[in-house]
C-alpha positions in Angstrom: 172.5 272.2 139.1 174.6 275.1 137.7 173.4 278.5 138.7 173.1 281.3 136.1 175.8 283.7 136.5 173.7 286.8 135.6 171.3 285.8 138.3 174.0 286.0 140.9 175.0 289.3 139.6 171.5 290.6 140.0 171.3 289.7 143.7 174.2 291.7 145.1 174.0 292.8 148.6 173.1 296.4 147.5 170.4 295.1 145.3 168.9 293.0 148.3 169.2 296.1 150.5 167.2 298.2 147.9 164.5 295.5 147.5 164.3 295.3 151.3 164.0 299.0 151.7 161.4 299.2 148.8 159.2 296.5 150.5 159.4 298.1 153.9 158.2 301.4 152.1 155.0 299.7 150.8 154.4 298.0 154.1 154.8 301.4 155.8 152.6 303.1 153.4 149.9 300.3 153.6 150.1 300.4 157.5 149.7 304.2 157.4 146.5 303.8 155.3 145.0 300.8 157.2 145.8 301.9 160.8 143.0 304.6 161.0 140.4 302.1 159.7 141.6 299.5 162.1 141.5 301.9 165.0 137.9 303.0 164.0 137.0 299.3 163.7 138.4 298.7 167.3 136.5 301.7 168.6 133.3 300.6 166.9 133.6 297.1 168.4 134.2 298.6 171.9 131.2 301.1 171.5 128.9 298.4 170.1 129.9 296.3 173.0 129.1 299.1 175.4 125.8 299.9 173.6 124.8 296.3 173.7 125.5 296.1 177.3 123.6 299.4 178.1 120.7 298.1 175.9 120.6 294.6 177.5 120.7 296.4 180.9 117.9 298.8 179.9 115.8 296.2 178.2 116.1 293.9 181.3 115.1 296.6 183.8 112.5 298.5 181.7 111.1 296.9 178.6 111.4 293.1 179.2 108.7 291.0 181.0 108.6 291.6 184.7 108.7 287.7 185.1 109.0 285.8 181.8 108.1 282.6 183.7 104.9 283.9 185.1 102.2 283.4 182.4 99.2 283.6 184.7 96.8 286.5 183.6 95.3 289.1 185.7 92.4 291.4 184.9 93.6 295.1 184.4 90.9 297.7 184.0 91.2 300.8 182.0 88.4 303.0 183.1 86.7 305.3 180.8 88.5 308.6 180.5 91.7 307.3 182.1 94.7 309.3 181.4 98.0 307.8 180.3 99.6 308.6 183.6 96.7 306.8 185.5 97.2 303.7 183.2 101.0 303.6 183.7 100.4 304.0 187.5 98.0 301.3 187.6 100.2 298.9 185.5 103.2 299.4 187.9 101.0 299.0 191.0 99.7 295.7 189.6 103.4 294.6 189.0 102.8 294.3 185.2 105.7 296.7 184.1 109.0 297.8 185.6 108.6 301.5 185.5 105.6 303.8 185.1 107.5 306.7 183.8 109.3 304.8 181.1 106.0 303.2 180.1 104.4 306.7 179.7 107.2 308.3 177.7 107.7 305.2 175.5 104.0 305.1 174.8 104.0 308.7 173.8 107.0 308.1 171.6 105.4 305.3 169.8 102.0 307.0 169.4 100.1 304.7 171.7 99.2 307.2 174.4 96.1 308.4 172.5 95.1 305.0 171.3 94.6 303.2 174.6 90.9 302.2 175.0 88.9 301.6 178.2 88.0 298.1 179.0 89.1 295.0 180.9 92.2 293.2 179.7 93.9 289.9 180.6 97.5 290.8 181.1 100.4 288.7 182.5 103.8 289.4 183.9 105.3 287.5 181.0 104.4 290.1 178.5 106.8 292.7 177.2 106.0 296.4 177.8 105.3 297.0 174.1 103.1 293.9 173.9 101.0 295.4 176.8 100.8 298.7 175.0 99.5 297.1 171.9 97.0 295.1 173.8 95.5 298.2 175.6 94.9 299.8 172.2 92.8 296.9 170.9 89.8 297.2 173.1 88.6 294.2 175.0 85.3 293.9 173.2 83.3 294.2 176.3 81.8 297.5 177.2 82.9 298.9 180.6 79.8 301.3 180.8 76.1 300.8 179.9 73.4 303.4 179.4 70.2 303.0 181.4 67.1 305.1 180.8 64.6 305.9 183.5 61.3 306.8 182.0 59.1 309.6 183.8 56.2 308.1 185.6 57.9 304.9 186.5 57.6 303.7 190.0 60.4 302.2 192.2 59.1 298.7 191.2 59.2 299.6 187.5 62.7 300.9 187.9 64.0 297.7 189.7 62.4 295.4 187.1 64.1 297.4 184.3 67.5 297.4 185.9 67.2 293.7 186.5 66.2 293.1 182.9 69.2 295.3 181.7 71.6 293.4 183.9 72.4 296.5 185.9 71.4 294.7 189.1 71.2 291.2 190.2 68.9 291.2 193.1 65.6 293.0 192.5 64.4 292.5 196.1 67.6 293.9 197.5 67.2 297.0 195.3 63.7 297.5 196.6 64.7 297.0 200.1 67.3 299.9 199.8 64.7 302.1 198.3 62.0 301.2 200.9 64.1 302.1 203.9 66.3 304.9 202.4 68.5 304.9 205.4 71.6 304.2 203.3 71.1 307.5 201.5 70.2 309.9 204.4 73.4 312.0 203.4 71.1 313.5 200.8 69.3 316.4 202.6 66.0 315.8 200.8 66.1 312.1 201.8 66.9 313.1 205.3 63.9 315.4 205.3 61.8 312.5 203.9 62.9 310.3 206.7 62.2 312.8 209.3 58.6 313.6 208.2 55.7 312.1 210.3 54.5 308.7 209.3 57.6 308.2 207.0 57.6 304.6 207.9 54.2 304.3 206.3 55.5 305.1 202.8 55.9 302.3 200.5 59.3 303.4 199.5 61.2 306.2 201.0 62.9 306.9 197.7 59.9 307.0 195.6 59.8 310.0 193.4 63.5 310.7 194.0 65.1 308.5 191.3 65.1 311.0 188.6 64.2 310.1 185.1 67.0 310.6 182.6 69.5 308.6 180.6 72.5 307.7 182.5 76.0 306.1 181.8 77.0 303.7 184.6 79.7 301.4 184.9 79.0 297.7 184.2 80.2 296.7 187.6 78.4 299.6 189.5 76.8 298.5 192.7 73.0 299.0 193.5 74.1 301.8 195.8 76.2 303.5 193.1 73.2 303.5 190.7 70.7 304.8 193.2 73.1 307.6 194.3 73.6 308.7 190.6 69.8 308.8 190.2 69.3 310.7 193.5 72.0 313.3 192.5 70.2 314.0 189.3 67.0 315.0 191.3 69.1 317.6 193.2 70.4 319.0 189.8 66.8 319.3 188.5 65.4 320.9 191.6 67.1 324.1 191.3 67.5 326.9 193.8 64.8 328.9 192.3 62.5 325.9 192.7 63.3 326.0 196.4 62.4 329.7 196.5 59.1 329.2 194.6 58.1 326.3 196.9 58.6 328.6 199.9 56.3 331.2 198.1 53.7 328.5 197.8 54.2 327.2 201.4 55.3 323.8 200.2 58.2 321.6 201.0 60.4 319.9 198.3 58.6 316.6 199.2 55.2 318.0 198.7 56.2 319.5 195.3 57.7 316.2 194.2 54.6 314.3 195.4 52.2 316.7 193.5 54.5 316.4 190.5 54.4 312.7 190.6 50.5 312.9 190.5 50.6 315.3 187.6 53.0 313.0 185.8 50.5 310.0 186.1 47.4 312.0 185.4 48.2 313.9 182.3 50.3 314.4 179.1 52.7 317.2 179.1 50.4 319.6 177.3 48.0 319.4 180.3 50.5 319.4 183.2 49.9 323.0 184.2 46.0 322.7 184.0 46.1 319.5 186.2 48.3 321.4 188.6 45.9 324.3 188.7 43.1 321.9 189.6 45.1 320.4 192.5 46.2 323.7 193.7 42.5 325.0 193.6 41.3 322.0 195.5 43.9 322.3 198.2 43.0 326.0 198.6 39.4 324.9 199.2 40.3 322.1 201.6 38.8 319.6 199.2 40.1 316.1 198.9 42.1 315.7 195.7 40.3 312.7 194.5 43.0 311.4 192.3 42.5 307.9 190.8 46.3 307.5 190.3 46.9 307.6 194.0 44.5 304.8 194.5 46.1 302.7 191.7 49.5 303.2 193.3 48.3 302.1 196.7 46.4 299.0 195.5 48.3 298.1 192.4 45.0 298.2 190.3 45.7 298.8 186.6 42.1 299.5 185.5 41.0 302.9 184.3 37.5 302.4 185.6 37.5 302.2 189.4 34.7 300.9 191.6 33.3 302.3 194.8 35.1 299.8 196.8 38.4 300.6 195.0 38.0 304.2 196.1 37.5 303.3 199.6 40.9 301.5 200.0 42.3 302.4 203.4 45.7 303.7 202.5 47.5 307.0 203.3 48.0 307.3 199.5 44.2 307.3 198.9 43.3 311.0 198.1 39.6 310.1 197.9 39.5 309.5 201.7 42.4 311.6 203.1 42.6 315.3 202.6 45.6 316.9 201.1 48.5 315.4 199.2 49.2 311.6 199.6 51.8 310.6 202.1 54.6 310.5 199.5 55.1 310.5 195.7 53.7 307.9 193.6 56.3 307.8 190.8 59.4 309.5 189.4 58.2 312.8 187.9 59.8 314.5 185.0 61.3 317.9 185.3 58.4 319.3 183.4 55.9 318.0 186.0 58.0 319.5 188.7 57.9 322.8 187.0 54.1 322.4 186.5 53.6 321.7 190.3 55.3 324.9 191.1 53.9 327.1 188.3 50.2 325.9 187.8 48.2 327.5 184.8 47.2 330.9 186.2 44.1 331.3 184.1 42.8 327.8 185.0 43.3 328.8 188.7 41.6 332.2 188.2 38.7 330.5 186.4 38.2 328.0 189.3 38.6 324.7 187.6 38.2 321.9 190.3 37.7 318.7 188.2 39.0 316.6 185.2 38.5 313.3 183.8 39.8 311.2 180.9 38.3 312.1 177.6 40.1 309.6 175.5 42.0 306.7 177.1 44.1 306.1 174.0 45.4 309.7 173.5 45.4 310.8 177.3 43.3 313.9 176.5 41.5 315.2 179.5 38.2 317.1 180.0 38.2 319.9 182.6 35.2 321.1 184.7 34.5 324.0 187.1 31.6 322.5 189.0 30.7 319.1 190.3 27.6 318.9 188.1 29.7 319.5 185.0 32.1 316.9 186.0 29.5 314.3 186.7 28.0 314.8 183.3 31.5 314.4 181.6 32.1 311.2 183.7 28.6 309.9 182.4 29.7 310.5 178.9 33.3 309.2 179.0 32.9 306.3 181.6 31.8 303.8 178.9 35.1 304.6 177.0 37.1 303.7 180.1 35.3 300.4 180.6 35.7 299.5 176.9 39.4 300.3 177.2 39.8 298.1 180.2 38.0 295.2 178.4 40.2 295.7 175.3 43.3 295.5 177.6 42.0 292.4 179.4 41.7 294.4 182.7 
């Protein structure tokens, strides 16, 4: 094929050299532009690789499951009022997280620190740290504490039955046995005093009167001993230092005050506490038997309001009809108001010499007070039919 002469003229060596230099110029210019980007890309790749390696190491050593293959759950308890530090320490000790410090700061960073709820949780070593955090903020649906309310006037037997009904204790008889001996609680000075009193073994329950009425928050897994200790401690809180000073002025021990208060609690409503106390104090001063029906009922278990002559002759150190002075021990858990009344009787009633009282209305608890035996016997003849009618109505 014949070449075009003009084309050959166009591709002279000089022309080719110019074109080559022109191409190199553009290549050099393009490389100058692209080179920083390519270098930056390489740096990014390297940095990304380093970051990925660091993250993988960090995740493996701090955030990942402790053992991804171990799916067996364990119970982890977050107690009420637990701090984030305590929770983190517990998780690490249980082998559920890698590091307590990382857990604490990561939880704070993500806002979980103030959301963790008390409860019992099922946690496994196959869970990631964040999954555990989220679980602990949901709550387990099961309360870790319960409220129990001890009513003034309840006996040890009443308290035991109530705690069993509430599910706070499983063995009612075991609870009664602890309260009967009291030996496990001799570290409380007032219980030690009770155990050292003459004929202490004759008491039905060494702890009677000392399980203070109140509303308590206790752990659902609290032992019987724990519950008893909580109730005993409240007695110490109620019986203040000034009460000890007042008891000394009256020539009474703490146990005697608690005993009288328990009788007052059973005999009257709050409005008459101080008046009943005045009657008891007046009778003690005159060396009279206290003649309190509630002590006979405690000793015998009788529920009737109207007691017979044979009932009143029950041979028991609690029977204040046949034994002078206070009964051998308390007959129920008295309220703080009853304790105060035992220490501070109605001064006017004491000065007026009131020595007797009886129920005026069994339904309201209103009492009738008398100064002399004749007045009292007259009141009894008037109100006794009401007591008998009340017993019949109640099937007693």
